[in-house]
Every structure is written in structure tokens, then in C-alpha cells.
MARZANU-774969 format. One record per residue (C-alpha): x, y, z; residue in three letters. Coordinates in nm, 3 decimals. Layout:
N
NUGU        px        py        pz   residuo
NUGU         X         Y         Z       ALA
...
END
This chain:
398
NUGU        px        py        pz   residuo
NUGU    16.028     8.194     4.685       UNK
NUGU    16.372     8.173     4.846       UNK
NUGU    16.337     7.810     4.948       UNK
NUGU    16.312     7.704     4.585       UNK
NUGU    16.634     7.870     4.473       UNK
NUGU    16.995     7.762     4.503       UNK
NUGU    17.280     8.003     4.546       UNK
NUGU    17.659     7.979     4.539       UNK
NUGU    17.921     8.224     4.643       UNK
NUGU    18.292     8.292     4.698       UNK
NUGU    18.373     8.225     5.061       UNK
NUGU    18.687     8.323     5.253       UNK
NUGU    18.805     8.007     5.431       UNK
NUGU    19.129     8.132     5.587       UNK
NUGU    19.450     8.316     5.490       UNK
NUGU    19.531     8.253     5.126       UNK
NUGU    19.214     8.058     5.049       UNK
NUGU    18.873     8.112     4.895       UNK
NUGU    18.625     7.847     4.789       UNK
NUGU    18.301     7.830     4.589       UNK
NUGU    18.037     7.708     4.833       UNK
NUGU    17.663     7.666     4.846       UNK
NUGU    17.522     7.957     5.045       UNK
NUGU    17.175     8.058     5.149       UNK
NUGU    16.950     8.217     4.890       UNK
NUGU    16.894     8.576     5.006       UNK
NUGU    16.577     8.680     5.180       UNK
NUGU    16.417     9.022     5.205       UNK
NUGU    16.514     9.049     5.568       UNK
NUGU    16.769     9.216     5.796       UNK
NUGU    16.821     8.985     6.091       UNK
NUGU    16.474     8.913     6.225       UNK
NUGU    16.310     9.209     6.052       UNK
NUGU    16.149     9.208     5.711       UNK
NUGU    16.324     9.432     5.459       UNK
NUGU    16.037     9.575     5.262       UNK
NUGU    16.267     9.839     5.108       UNK
NUGU    16.507     9.582     4.961       UNK
NUGU    16.544     9.384     4.639       UNK
NUGU    16.699     9.054     4.544       UNK
NUGU    16.933     9.070     4.249       UNK
NUGU    17.043     8.804     4.004       UNK
NUGU    17.411     8.897     3.984       UNK
NUGU    17.512     8.993     3.631       UNK
NUGU    17.875     9.078     3.714       UNK
NUGU    18.074     9.099     4.034       UNK
NUGU    18.441     9.197     4.048       UNK
NUGU    18.744     9.092     4.246       UNK
NUGU    18.887     9.395     4.427       UNK
NUGU    19.223     9.465     4.582       UNK
NUGU    19.040     9.532     4.906       UNK
NUGU    18.920     9.170     4.895       UNK
NUGU    19.281     9.061     4.863       UNK
NUGU    19.380     9.232     5.191       UNK
NUGU    19.129     9.002     5.367       UNK
NUGU    19.223     8.692     5.173       UNK
NUGU    19.592     8.745     5.253       UNK
NUGU    19.498     8.744     5.625       UNK
NUGU    19.586     9.110     5.667       UNK
NUGU    19.259     9.202     5.836       UNK
NUGU    19.048     9.062     6.118       UNK
NUGU    18.811     8.891     5.874       UNK
NUGU    18.687     8.553     5.995       UNK
NUGU    18.656     8.239     5.781       UNK
NUGU    18.309     8.191     5.640       UNK
NUGU    18.272     8.546     5.508       UNK
NUGU    18.098     8.561     5.168       UNK
NUGU    18.308     8.806     4.970       UNK
NUGU    18.221     9.066     4.711       UNK
NUGU    18.127     9.435     4.718       UNK
NUGU    18.145     9.522     4.346       UNK
NUGU    17.804     9.417     4.216       UNK
NUGU    17.588     9.473     3.907       UNK
NUGU    17.263     9.282     3.895       UNK
NUGU    16.911     9.230     3.760       UNK
NUGU    16.610     9.282     3.987       UNK
NUGU    16.427     8.950     4.038       UNK
NUGU    16.234     9.019     4.359       UNK
NUGU    16.121     9.340     4.531       UNK
NUGU    15.997     9.436     4.873       UNK
NUGU    15.653     9.595     4.894       UNK
NUGU    15.795     9.944     4.964       UNK
NUGU    16.016     9.960     4.656       UNK
NUGU    15.853    10.220     4.430       UNK
NUGU    16.092    10.325     4.155       UNK
NUGU    16.237     9.997     4.027       UNK
NUGU    16.081     9.716     3.822       UNK
NUGU    16.149     9.347     3.785       UNK
NUGU    16.412     9.295     3.515       UNK
NUGU    16.588     9.629     3.569       UNK
NUGU    16.968     9.609     3.548       UNK
NUGU    17.131     9.816     3.821       UNK
NUGU    17.468     9.913     3.960       UNK
NUGU    17.511     9.859     4.334       UNK
NUGU    17.731    10.108     4.523       UNK
NUGU    17.971     9.912     4.740       UNK
NUGU    17.885    10.134     5.038       UNK
NUGU    17.542    10.057     5.176       UNK
NUGU    17.346    10.366     5.278       UNK
NUGU    17.009    10.424     5.437       UNK
NUGU    16.934    10.758     5.270       UNK
NUGU    16.783    10.888     5.595       UNK
NUGU    17.064    10.975     5.834       UNK
NUGU    17.253    11.303     5.859       UNK
NUGU    17.552    11.177     5.663       UNK
NUGU    17.346    11.032     5.380       UNK
NUGU    17.150    11.356     5.354       UNK
NUGU    17.478    11.544     5.325       UNK
NUGU    17.598    11.312     5.049       UNK
NUGU    17.847    11.124     5.269       UNK
NUGU    17.702    10.782     5.189       UNK
NUGU    18.032    10.604     5.257       UNK
NUGU    17.979    10.672     5.633       UNK
NUGU    17.606    10.607     5.675       UNK
NUGU    17.515    10.606     6.043       UNK
NUGU    17.241    10.346     6.038       UNK
NUGU    17.364    10.037     5.848       UNK
NUGU    17.649     9.918     6.069       UNK
NUGU    17.615     9.885     6.445       UNK
NUGU    17.991     9.885     6.489       UNK
NUGU    18.084    10.215     6.327       UNK
NUGU    17.986    10.457     6.051       UNK
NUGU    17.982    10.301     5.706       UNK
NUGU    17.894     9.963     5.566       UNK
NUGU    17.974     9.747     5.265       UNK
NUGU    17.880     9.411     5.121       UNK
NUGU    18.103     9.116     5.208       UNK
NUGU    18.364     9.308     5.404       UNK
NUGU    18.519     9.277     5.748       UNK
NUGU    18.376     9.512     6.020       UNK
NUGU    18.134     9.665     5.767       UNK
NUGU    17.802     9.557     5.911       UNK
NUGU    17.789     9.186     5.842       UNK
NUGU    17.622     9.223     5.502       UNK
NUGU    17.645     8.915     5.279       UNK
NUGU    17.874     8.972     4.982       UNK
NUGU    17.782     8.967     4.617       UNK
NUGU    18.045     8.740     4.463       UNK
NUGU    17.753     8.501     4.429       UNK
NUGU    17.460     8.413     4.206       UNK
NUGU    17.205     8.617     4.402       UNK
NUGU    17.230     8.894     4.661       UNK
NUGU    16.996     9.113     4.867       UNK
NUGU    17.031     9.493     4.856       UNK
NUGU    16.851     9.708     5.116       UNK
NUGU    16.718    10.064     5.069       UNK
NUGU    16.697     9.980     4.701       UNK
NUGU    16.528    10.298     4.576       UNK
NUGU    16.806    10.506     4.730       UNK
NUGU    17.108    10.286     4.666       UNK
NUGU    17.065    10.145     4.318       UNK
NUGU    17.157    10.313     3.991       UNK
NUGU    16.926    10.190     3.716       UNK
NUGU    17.073    10.165     3.366       UNK
NUGU    16.841    10.339     3.118       UNK
NUGU    16.853    10.070     2.850       UNK
NUGU    16.900     9.701     2.935       UNK
NUGU    17.036     9.598     2.594       UNK
NUGU    17.284     9.883     2.592       UNK
NUGU    17.386     9.801     2.947       UNK
NUGU    17.470     9.440     2.857       UNK
NUGU    17.669     9.563     2.557       UNK
NUGU    17.879     9.792     2.780       UNK
NUGU    17.868     9.578     3.095       UNK
NUGU    18.244     9.535     3.130       UNK
NUGU    18.273     9.910     3.175       UNK
NUGU    17.951     9.968     3.364       UNK
NUGU    18.046     9.701     3.620       UNK
NUGU    18.327     9.935     3.735       UNK
NUGU    18.066    10.184     3.861       UNK
NUGU    18.010     9.986     4.180       UNK
NUGU    18.354    10.078     4.316       UNK
NUGU    18.682    10.130     4.137       UNK
NUGU    18.582    10.387     3.878       UNK
NUGU    18.409    10.620     4.129       UNK
NUGU    18.687    10.544     4.381       UNK
NUGU    18.962    10.638     4.139       UNK
NUGU    18.767    10.942     4.025       UNK
NUGU    18.711    11.045     4.389       UNK
NUGU    19.084    11.021     4.451       UNK
NUGU    19.157    11.247     4.156       UNK
NUGU    18.879    11.496     4.235       UNK
NUGU    18.974    11.529     4.603       UNK
NUGU    19.338    11.579     4.505       UNK
NUGU    19.224    11.879     4.300       UNK
NUGU    19.293    11.739     3.952       UNK
NUGU    19.161    11.966     3.675       UNK
NUGU    19.252    12.091     3.329       UNK
NUGU    19.626    12.121     3.288       UNK
NUGU    19.715    11.944     3.613       UNK
NUGU    20.021    11.730     3.662       UNK
NUGU    19.933    11.422     3.864       UNK
NUGU    20.125    11.143     4.038       UNK
NUGU    19.925    10.825     4.097       UNK
NUGU    20.092    10.574     4.329       UNK
NUGU    19.992    10.218     4.239       UNK
NUGU    19.900    10.067     3.902       UNK
NUGU    19.648     9.817     4.028       UNK
NUGU    19.287     9.853     3.907       UNK
NUGU    19.210    10.150     4.136       UNK
NUGU    19.529    10.326     4.039       UNK
NUGU    19.457    10.271     3.667       UNK
NUGU    19.101    10.398     3.725       UNK
NUGU    19.241    10.704     3.903       UNK
NUGU    19.482    10.769     3.616       UNK
NUGU    19.205    10.736     3.356       UNK
NUGU    18.988    10.964     3.573       UNK
NUGU    19.261    11.225     3.587       UNK
NUGU    19.271    11.220     3.207       UNK
NUGU    18.891    11.257     3.197       UNK
NUGU    18.923    11.557     3.427       UNK
NUGU    19.170    11.722     3.185       UNK
NUGU    19.508    11.652     3.341       UNK
NUGU    19.805    11.751     3.124       UNK
NUGU    20.032    11.473     3.244       UNK
NUGU    19.949    11.166     3.453       UNK
NUGU    20.242    10.972     3.598       UNK
NUGU    20.186    10.629     3.750       UNK
NUGU    20.434    10.461     3.984       UNK
NUGU    20.452    10.091     4.061       UNK
NUGU    20.694     9.798     4.094       UNK
NUGU    20.510     9.566     3.853       UNK
NUGU    20.631     9.600     3.492       UNK
NUGU    20.311     9.454     3.348       UNK
NUGU    20.093     9.700     3.539       UNK
NUGU    20.315     9.989     3.435       UNK
NUGU    20.278     9.874     3.071       UNK
NUGU    19.903     9.876     3.117       UNK
NUGU    19.920    10.238     3.241       UNK
NUGU    20.124    10.336     2.936       UNK
NUGU    19.870    10.167     2.708       UNK
NUGU    19.628    10.458     2.756       UNK
NUGU    19.873    10.743     2.759       UNK
NUGU    20.019    10.765     3.108       UNK
NUGU    20.385    10.825     3.189       UNK
NUGU    20.529    10.574     3.435       UNK
NUGU    20.805    10.535     3.688       UNK
NUGU    20.942    10.201     3.807       UNK
NUGU    20.972    10.221     4.188       UNK
NUGU    21.221     9.931     4.195       UNK
NUGU    21.484    10.179     4.072       UNK
NUGU    21.722    10.333     4.321       UNK
NUGU    21.646    10.684     4.198       UNK
NUGU    21.419    10.888     4.423       UNK
NUGU    21.062    10.959     4.324       UNK
NUGU    21.128    11.337     4.296       UNK
NUGU    21.421    11.266     4.065       UNK
NUGU    21.215    11.033     3.848       UNK
NUGU    20.935    11.291     3.828       UNK
NUGU    21.184    11.563     3.736       UNK
NUGU    21.305    11.361     3.439       UNK
NUGU    20.951    11.367     3.303       UNK
NUGU    20.825    11.710     3.410       UNK
NUGU    21.141    11.917     3.444       UNK
NUGU    21.058    11.977     3.813       UNK
NUGU    21.045    11.730     4.103       UNK
NUGU    20.686    11.793     4.203       UNK
NUGU    20.326    11.761     4.083       UNK
NUGU    20.007    11.955     4.137       UNK
NUGU    19.816    11.655     4.277       UNK
NUGU    19.892    11.318     4.428       UNK
NUGU    19.668    11.012     4.454       UNK
NUGU    19.756    10.722     4.689       UNK
NUGU    19.606    10.406     4.538       UNK
NUGU    19.830    10.165     4.735       UNK
NUGU    19.725    10.175     5.099       UNK
NUGU    19.862     9.996     5.400       UNK
NUGU    20.051     9.712     5.233       UNK
NUGU    20.295     9.949     5.065       UNK
NUGU    20.659     9.851     5.015       UNK
NUGU    20.981    10.050     5.016       UNK
NUGU    21.123    10.192     4.693       UNK
NUGU    21.453    10.102     4.530       UNK
NUGU    21.672     9.813     4.630       UNK
NUGU    21.465     9.763     4.948       UNK
NUGU    21.139     9.715     4.755       UNK
NUGU    21.089     9.374     4.912       UNK
NUGU    21.047     9.538     5.256       UNK
NUGU    20.706     9.654     5.375       UNK
NUGU    20.694    10.019     5.471       UNK
NUGU    20.326    10.114     5.517       UNK
NUGU    20.362    10.493     5.540       UNK
NUGU    20.600    10.536     5.248       UNK
NUGU    20.333    10.637     4.991       UNK
NUGU    20.182    10.900     5.224       UNK
NUGU    20.525    11.040     5.299       UNK
NUGU    20.628    11.039     4.934       UNK
NUGU    20.308    11.219     4.839       UNK
NUGU    20.386    11.497     5.084       UNK
NUGU    20.736    11.519     4.940       UNK
NUGU    20.637    11.547     4.574       UNK
NUGU    20.305    11.737     4.589       UNK
NUGU    20.348    12.114     4.547       UNK
NUGU    20.279    12.351     4.832       UNK
NUGU    19.904    12.408     4.867       UNK
NUGU    19.841    12.095     4.653       UNK
NUGU    19.599    11.817     4.728       UNK
NUGU    19.648    11.451     4.816       UNK
NUGU    19.362    11.207     4.757       UNK
NUGU    19.389    10.883     4.951       UNK
NUGU    19.151    10.614     4.817       UNK
NUGU    19.407    10.349     4.911       UNK
NUGU    19.285    10.138     5.202       UNK
NUGU    19.416    10.189     5.555       UNK
NUGU    19.291     9.979     5.846       UNK
NUGU    19.278     9.992     6.224       UNK
NUGU    19.348     9.620     6.256       UNK
NUGU    19.628     9.448     6.060       UNK
NUGU    19.748     9.128     6.230       UNK
NUGU    20.014     9.074     5.961       UNK
NUGU    20.180     9.412     5.994       UNK
NUGU    20.559     9.444     6.026       UNK
NUGU    20.542     9.644     6.352       UNK
NUGU    20.325     9.647     6.658       UNK
NUGU    20.220    10.007     6.586       UNK
NUGU    20.115     9.925     6.231       UNK
NUGU    19.902     9.638     6.363       UNK
NUGU    19.667     9.901     6.505       UNK
NUGU    19.694    10.141     6.212       UNK
NUGU    19.957    10.371     6.366       UNK
NUGU    20.199    10.476     6.092       UNK
NUGU    20.518    10.688     6.100       UNK
NUGU    20.395    10.979     5.885       UNK
NUGU    20.596    11.294     5.828       UNK
NUGU    20.288    11.498     5.890       UNK
NUGU    20.487    11.810     5.975       UNK
NUGU    20.593    11.828     5.611       UNK
NUGU    20.232    11.813     5.493       UNK
NUGU    20.139    12.085     5.740       UNK
NUGU    20.432    12.307     5.636       UNK
NUGU    20.329    12.273     5.269       UNK
NUGU    19.961    12.345     5.343       UNK
NUGU    19.852    12.017     5.185       UNK
NUGU    19.493    11.900     5.189       UNK
NUGU    19.426    11.533     5.258       UNK
NUGU    19.104    11.345     5.181       UNK
NUGU    19.071    10.989     5.304       UNK
NUGU    18.808    10.722     5.345       UNK
NUGU    18.559    10.529     5.138       UNK
NUGU    18.443    10.690     4.818       UNK
NUGU    18.078    10.803     4.841       UNK
NUGU    17.992    10.620     4.520       UNK
NUGU    17.657    10.787     4.466       UNK
NUGU    17.824    11.125     4.439       UNK
NUGU    17.974    11.022     4.106       UNK
NUGU    17.827    10.706     3.959       UNK
NUGU    17.551    10.859     3.747       UNK
NUGU    17.789    11.104     3.578       UNK
NUGU    18.045    10.830     3.521       UNK
NUGU    17.776    10.603     3.377       UNK
NUGU    17.701    10.875     3.124       UNK
NUGU    18.071    10.906     3.038       UNK
NUGU    18.079    10.531     2.962       UNK
NUGU    17.752    10.524     2.767       UNK
NUGU    17.859    10.822     2.554       UNK
NUGU    18.205    10.676     2.491       UNK
NUGU    18.395    10.951     2.673       UNK
NUGU    18.606    10.685     2.846       UNK
NUGU    18.679    10.315     2.799       UNK
NUGU    18.736    10.223     3.162       UNK
NUGU    18.718     9.848     3.090       UNK
NUGU    19.013     9.882     2.853       UNK
NUGU    19.207    10.102     3.093       UNK
NUGU    19.185     9.846     3.374       UNK
NUGU    19.220     9.549     3.137       UNK
NUGU    18.905     9.350     3.221       UNK
NUGU    18.910     8.972     3.203       UNK
NUGU    18.573     8.802     3.243       UNK
NUGU    18.574     8.469     3.432       UNK
NUGU    18.310     8.229     3.562       UNK
NUGU    18.216     8.193     3.926       UNK
NUGU    18.398     7.861     3.939       UNK
NUGU    18.717     8.033     3.814       UNK
NUGU    18.708     8.289     4.095       UNK
NUGU    18.971     8.113     4.315       UNK
NUGU    19.209     8.111     4.018       UNK
NUGU    19.130     8.478     3.960       UNK
NUGU    19.217     8.558     4.323       UNK
NUGU    19.548     8.374     4.285       UNK
NUGU    19.642     8.546     3.962       UNK
NUGU    19.551     8.885     4.101       UNK
NUGU    19.756     8.820     4.414       UNK
NUGU    20.051     8.733     4.190       UNK
NUGU    20.029     9.075     4.026       UNK
NUGU    19.830     9.009     3.710       UNK
NUGU    19.771     9.337     3.523       UNK
NUGU    19.401     9.258     3.493       UNK
NUGU    19.066     9.338     3.652       UNK
NUGU    18.883     9.011     3.707       UNK
NUGU    18.509     9.031     3.646       UNK
NUGU    18.304     8.730     3.758       UNK
NUGU    18.007     8.634     3.539       UNK
NUGU    17.805     8.393     3.757       UNK
NUGU    17.524     8.323     3.506       UNK
NUGU    17.705     8.348     3.173       UNK
NUGU    17.531     8.675     3.085       UNK
NUGU    17.835     8.862     2.953       UNK
NUGU    17.882     8.849     2.575       UNK
END
């Protein structure tokens, strides 16, 4: 079957560049082994993620030729013989973290650090550096292994296509933002500071509202992204100002601290105030410890890496940051880091979308583009567009 099908994808060709190229049509195989537990998907939607941008900027050890894309929603068009609980034509959400369902971590629900799908370390993802070599899904077709375990089937195909711009967020940023809020301890009546108003930050802010937060404050240096946060009821602070973050929070809350902090920036963070043009990778972590109340929680869905060739210091090039960890210890903070285990949340969040409890597509300002427009989408996103770019490779989105 595969030899009769064409396929195209978004390929990283070097720092600052991606191209649409012809790529191999996927096979039900992992290396030289048949993958009887896998499926081939016709990609319905696939999203550009801020994590992709780190690679495209040349800030990771990603090599040219990598097919990008880990946020995937698709239609089943081919199944391995061992797939039991899916059918051809099903529309499914693909968790960005690939998991076997068999290892200790998967059995404990820690699917972001599966022990069997990446020979280099725990945890794998589609189309991402050092994450197992899996071909990405910013393409027309993609293969997904361990399909019965990994895939979330939408209960009604027609309904799924009607709500696809929200449901496509289930592969990554909605669960990731929700995970950041949950692990920070957000609940009814909480005050929350979310650092970063990119798509994950906006998803975290919307998630905090869903969890019952009393006040969600979003900090960023991009006026358009701050306006997007205000569009669904968040308070905002402009980190280009010379005022300190505690002072800006105090103007809103009456006190200079919050119950919970969520870092949705990661390792390419910049200094606040008049020095905002200067990279300062630990500033968000240190600010979170400063403004989160004693015994409060800090969720860290923002990406941090062990290899950053473009870092400002030699230490940061290997992921060593100047954290004021003593302050966090003194305040009895809890910290939760790492990939979101998407399967812990995606079914519940699907239900929230289907029952109109949240409009996540509106919160993150979805813009649907074609596969051929993907390079322009990457450029606009890199320039700070307050949008979440959703690629529609087959023109299936209404």
C-alpha cells in the first residue's frame, strides 16, 4: 500500500529554515521490525508548537533533515493486525509523547517518560530532537505505534470535525497548560501567575480558569499576546516595565504574591524591564520562587534542555542555570517539571471541549493554514504573532 502513496512534510533544513519536502509514506514498521500494533493516520490537523521553534532557531542539537511535528490529530487509514479497538475512519488525537503502555512508568501513568520507546533516554515524541527518532506529523500521513494505548478516539466524527480547532489542542498544549496549573496546585479561589503568553501560557491561563481560579495574571513582553490573554478574562503585566514583578502583582492583588506559579517560558527567557533584550534563562524560575507564597506550588511546563548551542553562557549550553534554589527551599515550594503525561488529562479535556465548558481554540487564537503555508506560519510565530497556527494538510477543516 505504501508504495502507491505520496507524502509531504515540514522539514527542518538548518537554523531559521523549514521547507515542505516530499518524504517517505509511512510504513507499519519500527526500523527493521514490523509494527503490528501501529496505525497509519491521514493527518487532519497538526500544529506548530513553541517547542518546534526552539529547534528551528538552532537552539537545540537537532540536525537538518528532521521531519517536524508532534501535535497531531488524524484519521485512521491503515491498521496493524494487532490493533483491536480502533476502526478505519476513526478520528483520533495523538498524544505528543509516545508510550508503550507496558513499562513501569506507563503503568504508573507517567507516559511522558516511557522506558521503551527511546533508546537514548526515558521519553519519546514525534519529530523532536533526542526523542527517539520518530518521524514527525507535520505531514500528510504519519505512523503511530502502540495505537490502542496511545490514541484517543473521538466519539462522533461529525462532531469532531465541527470542533476540530479545539480538539486539535488535545495532542499537547491544552493538556500541557492544564498539567502546569494542576501541578502548581491551582484550585477554586486560587490566585495564579502564568509567565508567558504564548499558546502554552494561554492554555495554562484558560486551564486555571477551568479549575476555578479567582484571578489569573499573565506576564509577557508582547503586547499582542497580552491582549489575547485579556480577551478571555485574564489580568496582565507587561514585563518590559521597570517595575518588579512583585510590585506589579501587588497593584492587582493587594499583595505581592500568588498561590500558584506556572512557568510557560522555558530556557529562552529574557530579563525584565529595560534589560528585556538580554537573555537570562533562569529568570522565570527565580521570579516564580520570589512571588509564589510559602508552601505554594510551581508548575514548570516550559521547556528546559540539556543541550543549547546558542546559549549566552557556557553553563547554560549544558542546561546549568543560576537558580536561587535556596529561596524555594526556604519557602517550602513544590516544583513539578518535565513533559506533560498527556493521557492523564486528554479524555477529560476532550469532554470539556465537547460540552462547551471551554473554548480553547478561541483562547489561543487559532489560525488554520495549509501545509504549503507552514514556513510562513513558522516565521510569523517566531516574530511573536499572537496566534496558534494549525496546519490543515488535506483541506479537511471547515
